[in-house]
C-alpha positions in Angstrom: -10.8 -10.9 16.8 -11.8 -14.4 17.8 -13.4 -15.2 20.9 -12.6 -18.4 22.6 -15.0 -19.4 25.7 -13.7 -20.8 28.6 -17.2 -21.2 30.7 -19.3 -17.9 30.8 -16.2 -15.7 30.4 -14.9 -14.8 27.0 -11.2 -13.9 26.2 -9.3 -12.6 23.1 -6.0 -14.7 23.1 -3.1 -13.2 21.8 -2.0 -16.1 19.3 -5.3 -15.8 17.9 -5.7 -12.2 17.9 -2.3 -11.7 15.8 -3.3 -14.0 13.1 -6.4 -12.8 12.6 -4.6 -9.1 12.4 -2.9 -10.8 9.8 -5.5 -12.2 7.8 -7.3 -9.0 8.0 -4.2 -7.2 7.0 -3.9 -9.7 3.9 -7.9 -9.4 3.0 -7.2 -5.6 3.2 -4.0 -5.7 0.5 -5.9 -7.5 -1.7 -9.3 -5.4 -1.7 -6.8 -2.5 -1.9 -4.9 -3.5 -5.2 -8.2 -2.9 -7.1 -8.2 0.8 -5.7 -6.2 4.0 -6.7 -4.3 5.3 -4.1 -6.3 8.8 -4.5 -9.6 6.8 -4.2 -11.4 7.9 -0.9 -11.4 4.6 0.6 -8.1 3.8 -0.1 -6.9 6.1 3.3 -9.1 4.4 5.7 -8.6 0.7 4.5 -4.8 1.8 4.8 -5.0 3.0 8.2 -6.8 0.1 9.4 -4.2 -2.1 7.6 -1.5 -0.2 9.5 -3.2 -0.3 12.9 -3.2 -4.3 12.4 0.8 -3.7 11.6 1.3 -1.9 14.6 -0.9 -4.5 16.8 1.2 -6.9 15.3 4.3 -5.2 16.1 3.3 -4.4 19.7 2.5 -8.2 20.1 6.1 -9.6 19.0 8.0 -6.8 21.0 6.6 -8.0 23.9 6.6 -11.6 23.2 3.1 -12.0 23.3 2.4 -13.4 19.9 2.8 -17.1 21.1 0.5 -17.4 24.0 -2.8 -19.3 23.4 -4.6 -18.9 26.4 -4.7 -15.8 29.0 -3.6 -18.2 31.8 -0.7 -18.6 30.3 0.0 -14.4 30.8 1.0 -12.6 33.9 -1.0 -9.8 35.1 1.8 -7.3 33.2 1.5 -9.3 30.1 -2.4 -9.3 30.2 -2.2 -5.3 30.4 0.2 -5.1 27.5 -2.2 -7.4 25.5 -5.4 -5.5 26.3 -3.6 -2.1 25.7 -2.6 -3.1 22.6 -6.0 -4.7 21.9 -8.1 -1.6 22.9 -5.5 0.4 20.5 -6.3 -1.5 17.4 -10.0 -1.4 18.3 -9.8 2.2 18.7 -8.0 3.0 15.6 -10.0 0.9 13.4 -13.7 1.8 15.0 -12.3 5.5 14.0 -11.7 4.8 10.3 -15.0 2.2 10.1 -17.0 5.2 11.6 -15.6 7.4 9.0 -16.8 4.8 6.3 -20.2 4.7 7.9 -20.6 8.5 7.7 -18.9 9.1 4.4 -20.9 6.4 2.7 -24.1 6.5 4.7 -24.0 2.7 5.6 -26.3 0.9 7.6 -25.1 -1.1 10.5 -26.9 -3.0 13.1 -27.3 -1.3 16.4 -25.6 -3.6 18.2 -22.2 -3.0 15.9 -23.1 0.5 16.0 -22.8 0.6 20.0 -19.3 -0.5 19.5 -18.1 2.5 17.2 -17.3 6.0 18.3 -18.9 9.1 18.3 -18.7 10.5 14.8 -17.4 13.7 16.0 -14.4 11.7 17.9 -13.4 10.5 14.2 -12.1 14.2 13.3 
């Protein structure tokens, strides 16, 4: 998700994350069109796409998708947004880790540190 900077702090804003999740879904849909449903990677891509849908649904349910800056949010709204974003990251991270393990993909150490441990994906 896109980070906007404000001084030394970085904050992911709901409106941009909402749009980014839509873009990821669209990109995954295009990639999946070239695969059969029984292709091993199809399940992981579909799970990531679904996580993006759930994230967008949660933001819409809480009316958070329109906020462009964290200062516009109440403490409750910030908590709701961060909870939804954390759930998105968790769901996507697990699927990415499955892909990394299954296909022996080498990833940069700073990215690997963000992924859940392989045993957490089972």
